[in-house]
Phi, psi and omega in degrees: 000137181243141176239029182297147180239143174287159173271101183284146177295145173275164173291157181298141191215164170243125179245109184253122187249119174271134191085033189284355173264354187284170181301313180306314179299310190288317183284324187240312190288311178292314174305320180297311172301319176297320180293319179295323173297313183297329182268008172088014183269341183250121179295142179297342176280353179291158178235136180247114190240113178272138179228139177191176183282340182301141177279073185246157166252186184300315184297314185289327179284322174300326174300314174304315179294320178301316181294320178295312178301318173301323184277329189246005176249125181296157184296330176285352177262337189282129167230108187306322180294314182292323178295315177303318184291320178298313180297332175295340178272349185271134181230162180223141177228127172289103184202133170266106187293344180275352185254133185288336184255030181277185186276067178287330173300321181292323173296320179298319175301316185289326187266000181303138180086001179237033185295335182274353184283166165294133177239126176246125177251109184260119180263094180260054184236183170295131180306336182294340179269351184308307186300317180292320179292320177296323182290323177291323177297319177287313187293330184263010168086015181275335183279132172245185178292328187254024180270150171231151177237127180258127175251123176281161174279151010269144169268096180082172173246356172193183186299317183297314183289327179293317178299319181302311177303312181299317182289320176304309182289319184294342174294336189237350173228136173290156185304322185290348179252001179259122184244099176275111190272139170221108188298334174304330178288341174276350174289134184299322183289324179294314178301323184297336183300318178298323176287323181297318187283309198256354174259351181242100184303328180296315179289321183298324180286337182266357190272070181199183187292337183285334186247334187255127175281310177200166176228139178244138174231121183229136173228099184251144179235143173265351179279164173264233188275331177058035180078015176254030186298321182297313177285314188296322179299332177270009186235280180091167188296328186294308180286326186286330188232310190287317186298322182261282192300304187285333171290324172299315171303319181298318181301319185294324183288318196261347190291158175287164178296120181289161183284347176194186178258014174298150182308308182292327177298316176297309186293331180294317183292324181288326176293328183290326172297312183297321181279357176259006176290133172296137184300145168241131181206190187299339182274347182221013180298321184301326181274341190235354183221139176236137177228150184212167176217128186283142173254181187291156178178203179249128180217127179073020179080015180224151179288142181225154182282173176284163177310309181300321177291338179282338184295148180306327182246357177064017177286155179302143183218139174259014182290130180275137180251006180214135170225139169226140176216159173251117174253144178236137181251118187274070176227159181304326178299315196248000187303124178093350181268120179279142171247115177263121179244139178207148181209137178202162169257153183064044181270167182294331182216152175268122179197149168232120185208163174239125178245128180247105186268113174277156183296150176291151182272169179279153168305140184197229186299327180260017177097237187296155179296142177273140175297151179292153176287156183236110177275125177242121178257103182270118181279312179201147348280166172059077182308130181198163170231129182232132181225098182286140178234153173265132178233164176287132172293131181301132183137193173289154176075189180242046173292138185253152170223155181260131181232155181265130167268102191249139168233132179264023180051039180116164185265114181304331180290337184250328180240126179273127175285119178297143166292147189304327184292330185300307177297313181299320179297327180273331171303319176299319179300314180284350185071034185260102187266004188302323183261022173250173187252129184281159178309313182288338172292314177304312184288332178289320183291320180289328180299327179281320189276324183309314179298332175294314176303318183293322179291322178294321180301332175272358176268108180289343183295318184079190184288148178279139179289146169213152187283139177297143184089001174252179182265028174095179186298163175303325178302332181290318175299313183297333180299323176274329176302324178300340181256004181080023182239175179212152172299150192298327181291333175283324173296313182297328183286000000 
């Protein structure tokens, strides 16, 4: 039985991107909108307006956009006629959105005649500018009843700054028109966790402390800084990955059954998970958190420098490039079940996955106790769901073998997996907030993470060194060994 739905065209809209010359816009946002246009979901009368400080005109910006599409759109997706039609929808206004005396008249001219359309303002800028841009949009008359404002992460750098961002933007836009984007929520495999849990009664009945021993959530990268040293050194792995992406995945894995699939019903349950996390602070960091920073080694078959050598000035830094932590959710369903989260750069493989380890069985009909099954939800690369099962080996007797019940989440030859930004960008047009982060979610996540950051500031030792191309420092492995557990790659070995 299939319950697939087709992608219906949205109403004609105007999409204004602040930070339109940046890497995110060129690598993700423009290709996402093009793909939705090429598949018939974006009306040709819509307008895509880029704004940035660079002194460009429409022709020069379209040339940059064309190069971005050539680089980031696959040959099998390219259609020259559609590319040219899409570029005809693209406009550019030289404007610093944080300055009240900027070229707002130029933006007004481009948007003239579309006052009744949905307007989406996408802020792909430094978060420190969000409040000023929101104020200018409101005070200069660009905000309409059908406007939405999209905020890229990070929303602040701790609880205090997150609250300030939310307050500054919230003065000028109502909460139901603020769309805080976390692109992990746009990934099909993450959304599929909801279907796996609540559309399969067998799994739903097993989804608790009685059946599950522990959960691992991993986001590993093989790359280093990739020219982002200025940003990353002020952020680190905890802020860059754990606070937003992995905590969002944790909420989807752990939430109670929502009353419906409506946005607030889903997000209410996610907030309950975040507010039920046991605190981690200076008193228990050593037993529950490992952090590291990579030194030189071999990654991807080639020698790579240390993190400090990749920084623009090469100065000493205590910024962590790896974090592993044990989180516990103080609810009847999950009490005593550890959730291990980790993220790092210069890892042996690029992958994002969730591992749900079920408890081992008792000795019985087939002799010794069987190890618990391990459900693996692969988010990237190659989205899949794997659940090993024991079956009888063909032949005489009852010899057993382990086989994988494998789903590729659809047939790639028939279904193209959308980039997460494709769906999210048009969800903002449609005013569908279910896959965006609500204000109280953002602040609940920061409320849990901020004491970790404060504890680290008091720790003179700093992150532990780990060799590039490995799975992080020794303390990450010890974190699990203390509980009698192991990371999935160590179990497989």
